[in-house]
C-alpha positions in Angstrom: 61.1 41.2 94.1 59.3 44.5 94.6 60.8 47.8 94.7 58.8 50.3 97.6 59.8 54.2 96.3 58.5 56.9 98.2 58.7 60.3 97.9 57.8 63.5 101.2 58.1 67.4 100.7 57.8 68.4 104.3 55.3 71.1 104.9 57.5 73.9 105.9 61.5 74.2 105.4 62.6 74.0 109.0 60.5 70.2 109.1 63.2 68.8 106.3 65.3 67.1 109.0 62.6 66.0 111.2 61.0 64.0 108.0 63.9 62.6 107.7 64.8 61.4 110.6 61.5 60.4 111.8 61.0 58.2 108.6 65.5 56.8 109.6 62.7 54.8 112.3 61.8 53.0 109.4 65.1 51.0 108.9 64.7 49.2 112.6 61.8 47.1 110.6 63.0 43.8 109.5 61.7 42.5 106.5 63.8 44.4 104.2 66.8 43.8 102.2 67.8 47.2 101.5 66.7 50.4 103.0 67.4 53.9 102.9 66.5 57.4 103.3 67.6 60.0 101.8 67.5 64.1 101.5 66.6 64.9 97.3 69.7 66.5 96.2 67.5 68.5 93.5 69.7 68.9 90.6 66.5 68.6 88.0 65.5 71.8 86.9 62.0 70.9 85.9 60.6 70.1 90.0 62.5 70.1 93.4 58.9 69.8 95.6 60.8 66.8 97.1 62.7 66.6 100.3 63.2 62.8 101.0 63.2 59.6 99.5 62.5 56.6 101.0 63.8 53.4 98.9 64.0 50.5 99.8 63.8 46.4 98.6 61.9 43.8 99.2 61.2 39.5 98.1 58.0 39.8 97.9 54.8 41.0 98.2 54.1 39.8 101.4 57.4 41.2 102.7 55.9 44.7 102.0 52.7 43.5 103.8 54.2 42.6 106.7 56.6 46.1 107.1 53.7 48.3 106.6 52.2 46.3 109.4 54.7 46.5 111.4 53.3 49.0 114.6 56.7 51.0 113.6 55.6 51.6 110.5 52.4 52.8 112.1 54.2 54.9 114.9 56.2 56.6 112.2 53.5 57.6 110.3 51.7 59.5 113.3 54.6 61.1 113.8 55.6 62.3 110.1 52.1 63.1 108.4 51.9 65.9 110.3 55.1 67.5 109.3 54.4 66.2 105.2 53.0 68.3 102.5 53.0 65.6 100.1 53.8 62.2 99.9 53.9 60.2 96.3 54.9 56.1 96.6 55.3 53.3 94.0 55.4 49.7 94.4 57.6 48.7 91.5 58.1 44.8 90.9 61.5 43.7 89.1 63.0 41.0 88.1 66.7 42.5 88.2 68.5 41.5 91.0 68.6 43.4 94.4 70.7 46.1 94.8 74.1 44.3 96.2 74.3 41.3 94.0 76.0 40.9 90.7 73.8 40.4 87.6 77.0 38.3 85.6 75.5 35.8 83.5 72.4 37.9 82.7 
């Protein structure tokens, strides 16, 4: 399983909702088993630069590649890129059970 985590900060505070709304369109792309777009709660006292977080889980690298190749992904990037200041992405391979599945017996 691949956990795809992307952190965004808006260029201007008034753009945060537009960034979140734009990124939410990615949920309509198939291939992920879990997909969430959330506002950062900003409770960490050492850093609050991140405004929006995308979290998704994919069965494998092929599913993640298909997601990124989808036309909605390109369209969303085109719309959101001018509104963002920072974007950090991590794709983490995990042997853990996907979210929502039991880990009993492990």
